[in-house]
Wavefront OBJ file of the C-alpha trace (Angstrom):
o trace
v 0.000 0.000 0.000
v 1.097 3.527 -0.633
v 1.788 5.835 2.236
v -1.043 8.250 2.967
v -0.292 11.912 3.456
v -0.870 13.679 6.710
v -4.020 15.680 7.105
v -6.929 16.080 4.720
v -5.656 19.543 3.747
v -3.405 17.627 1.359
v -6.259 15.408 0.150
v -9.903 16.080 -0.601
v -11.995 18.768 1.021
v -14.696 17.214 3.222
v -18.334 17.944 2.486
v -19.600 19.494 5.709
v -23.296 19.304 6.536
v -24.598 20.863 9.741
v -27.841 19.074 10.508
v -30.471 19.048 13.203
v -30.523 15.253 13.399
v -27.287 13.437 12.598
v -28.978 10.034 12.704
v -31.651 10.954 10.164
v -29.106 12.594 7.860
v -26.872 9.526 8.029
v -29.795 7.207 7.330
v -30.767 9.270 4.289
v -27.201 9.059 3.012
v -27.107 5.316 3.638
v -30.299 4.815 1.629
v -29.072 7.053 -1.181
v -25.830 5.067 -1.469
v -27.422 1.634 -0.891
v -24.076 0.046 0.030
v -23.325 -3.664 -0.084
v -20.050 -3.559 1.877
v -20.334 -1.489 5.021
v -17.636 -0.554 7.554
v -19.059 -0.100 11.040
v -17.691 1.888 13.946
v -18.604 1.863 17.624
v -19.939 4.699 19.757
v -23.260 6.136 20.879
v -23.920 8.277 17.790
v -23.495 5.417 15.280
v -25.560 3.122 17.536
v -28.601 5.336 17.041
v -28.108 4.959 13.293
v -27.843 1.176 13.573
v -31.133 1.081 15.465
v -32.817 2.998 12.645
v -31.218 0.760 10.010
v -32.592 -2.336 11.741
v -36.106 -0.924 11.290
v -35.789 -0.531 7.509
v -38.214 -2.546 5.453
v -37.283 -3.888 2.038
v -33.524 -3.258 2.176
v -31.546 -6.052 0.412
v -29.844 -7.202 3.610
v -29.053 -10.626 2.116
v -26.604 -8.882 -0.236
v -24.911 -6.801 2.467
v -21.665 -7.466 4.321
v -20.600 -5.756 7.534
v -17.043 -5.205 8.717
v -15.631 -3.530 11.844
v -13.213 -0.610 11.937
v -11.959 -1.536 15.413
v -12.678 -3.592 18.494
v -11.858 -3.590 22.188
v -9.923 -6.651 23.362
v -12.760 -8.150 25.375
v -15.196 -11.022 24.731
v -18.183 -10.076 22.586
v -20.395 -10.624 25.645
v -18.596 -7.790 27.467
v -20.438 -4.429 27.584
v -17.304 -2.799 26.091
v -17.414 -4.919 22.926
v -18.207 -2.943 19.784
v -19.422 -6.043 17.964
v -21.557 -7.121 20.911
v -23.329 -3.758 21.024
v -23.781 -3.559 17.240
v -25.008 -7.148 17.114
v -27.714 -6.434 19.695
v -29.146 -3.414 17.884
v -28.566 -4.309 14.216
v -26.765 -7.471 13.153
v -29.005 -9.847 15.091
v -31.994 -8.362 13.243
v -30.802 -8.564 9.606
v -29.758 -11.586 7.473
v -26.425 -10.107 6.398
v -22.927 -11.538 6.335
v -20.831 -10.087 9.145
v -17.096 -10.169 9.812
v -16.470 -9.599 13.548
v -13.043 -9.035 15.016
v -11.857 -11.542 17.617
v -11.583 -9.144 20.517
v -11.310 -11.947 23.069
v -7.908 -12.890 21.597
v -7.008 -9.397 20.370
v -6.408 -11.045 17.000
v -5.268 -8.375 14.531
v -3.489 -10.989 12.393
v -6.660 -13.035 12.092
v -8.739 -10.084 10.952
v -6.136 -9.035 8.426
v -6.104 -12.584 7.047
v -9.901 -12.573 6.792
v -9.869 -9.262 4.933
v -7.157 -10.419 2.538
v -9.122 -13.590 1.819
v -12.242 -11.522 1.108
v -10.659 -8.665 -0.861
v -7.431 -10.167 -2.223
v -4.950 -7.282 -2.661
v -7.318 -4.303 -2.565
v -9.720 -3.767 0.341
v -12.705 -1.617 -0.548
v -15.907 -0.642 1.233
v -18.936 0.977 -0.335
v -19.712 2.935 2.832
v -17.431 3.589 5.823
v -18.553 5.184 9.072
v -15.980 7.086 11.104
v -16.199 8.233 14.684
v -14.409 11.330 15.957
v -12.972 11.324 19.465
v -12.507 14.569 21.422
v -8.734 14.072 21.016
v -9.025 13.562 17.250
v -8.826 9.778 17.245
v -10.855 7.643 14.868
v -11.406 3.887 15.061
v -8.695 2.969 17.611
v -5.972 5.113 16.058
v -4.893 7.602 18.708
v -2.770 10.754 18.333
v 0.931 10.153 18.813
v 0.659 6.374 18.672
v 2.808 4.359 16.217
v -0.241 2.517 14.857
v -1.269 5.723 13.086
v 1.878 5.525 10.941
v 1.395 1.911 9.838
v 0.795 1.686 6.096
v 1.646 -1.916 5.195
v -0.540 -3.803 7.661
v -4.311 -3.888 7.240
v -5.078 -4.415 10.934
v -2.953 -3.801 14.008
v -3.081 -4.448 17.715
v -3.227 -1.263 19.789
v -1.758 -2.256 23.157
v -2.382 1.122 24.828
v -5.607 2.994 24.192
v -5.291 6.768 24.244
v -8.876 7.331 25.352
v -11.389 5.652 27.628
v -11.989 2.792 28.003
v -8.302 2.094 28.536
v -8.226 -1.463 27.218
v -6.120 -2.845 24.351
v -7.724 -2.704 20.916
v -7.566 -4.026 17.380
v -7.889 -1.408 14.642
v -7.808 -1.161 10.892
v -5.025 1.070 9.611
v -5.312 4.429 7.853
v -5.063 3.047 4.281
v -7.754 0.419 4.916
v -10.087 2.803 6.746
v -9.697 5.150 3.782
v -10.483 2.470 1.191
v -14.100 3.485 0.676
v -16.365 4.960 -1.949
v -17.814 7.241 0.713
v -16.581 7.837 4.251
v -18.852 9.550 6.748
v -17.965 11.189 10.048
v -20.843 11.332 12.536
v -20.142 14.160 14.975
v -22.451 15.054 17.857
v -22.065 17.177 20.955
v -20.201 20.184 22.249
v -17.299 18.018 23.430
v -16.468 17.243 19.779
v -16.278 20.903 18.707
v -12.516 21.293 19.056
v -11.819 17.958 17.330
v -14.142 18.909 14.478
v -12.346 22.224 14.046
v -9.018 20.405 13.905
v -10.382 17.866 11.442
v -11.680 20.525 9.061
v -8.471 22.514 9.417
v -6.486 19.443 8.388
v -4.413 19.234 11.564
v -2.247 16.160 12.034
v -4.754 14.092 13.961
v -5.686 10.525 13.004
v -9.178 11.535 11.884
v -7.746 14.017 9.379
v -5.860 11.226 7.620
v -8.999 9.576 6.299
v -9.039 9.810 2.500
v -11.980 7.924 1.018
v -13.104 8.743 -2.497
v -15.756 11.046 -1.021
v -15.655 12.362 2.548
v -18.786 13.672 4.269
v -18.986 15.219 7.738
v -22.429 15.182 9.363
v -22.343 17.365 12.465
v -25.037 18.639 14.787
v -25.277 22.275 15.800
v -23.621 21.726 19.185
v -20.499 20.248 17.580
v -20.456 22.625 14.603
v -20.909 26.008 16.275
v -18.980 28.479 14.136
v -18.484 25.979 11.300
v -19.664 26.952 7.832
v -21.288 24.080 5.926
v -20.123 23.627 2.344
v -22.580 21.005 1.112
l 1 2 3 4 5 6 7 8 9 10 11 12 13 14 15 16 17 18 19 20 21 22 23 24 25 26 27 28 29 30 31 32 33 34 35 36 37 38 39 40 41 42 43 44 45 46 47 48 49 50 51 52 53 54 55 56 57 58 59 60 61 62 63 64 65 66 67 68 69 70 71 72 73 74 75 76 77 78 79 80 81 82 83 84 85 86 87 88 89 90 91 92 93 94 95 96 97 98 99 100 101 102 103 104 105 106 107 108 109 110 111 112 113 114 115 116 117 118 119 120 121 122 123 124 125 126 127 128 129 130 131 132 133 134 135 136 137 138 139 140 141 142 143 144 145 146 147 148 149 150 151 152 153 154 155 156 157 158 159 160 161 162 163 164 165 166 167 168 169 170 171 172 173 174 175 176 177 178 179 180 181 182 183 184 185 186 187 188 189 190 191 192 193 194 195 196 197 198 199 200 201 202 203 204 205 206 207 208 209 210 211 212 213 214 215 216 217 218 219 220 221 222 223 224 225 226 227 228 229 230 231
């Protein structure tokens, strides 16, 4: 894989939409794109979207595949498990193929092998969801950590989390997270305002390294105070 540049100021300009309801806007975008391969992320804001997705009638779920951007190194029965939470609200309700990470064994190698078997030499997702941490992290790539710089591996173990909960993680790397037709940041709350400003400014934070083919930022008014939408 080629090395990705630092900061989106050297890549594409994100489409910024300030919306009253991030979940509804994300659902509309999901339906407009009608993705078959979908990259999921954890967190409270995406979980509301997953609940709405599970209620959709007539979506071709049998043709869909779900992948994870990252996982905490806990069993999937643990309340901290991303897959466990997503399974309860969405994946247990739709007949789609899913590719969970083995958090119990913190198995980055195993997930990379599964992705390479599925995608051969070129991972690609139709639709990738990104979270934005208050410190600028996305997936489990934290500022200042060496995992952010990894460009050859597809998945890595993150032995020290830079944000709560402080448990080891498995995360996809920047090139794989960026391998998407559309990547969407869901940003809610006043505590994300500084991180959103840094993302849009193209600061050297992990979130600003995402370079899908099209990058959309859906932010609520609390997070986007002072931000000018451009879409």
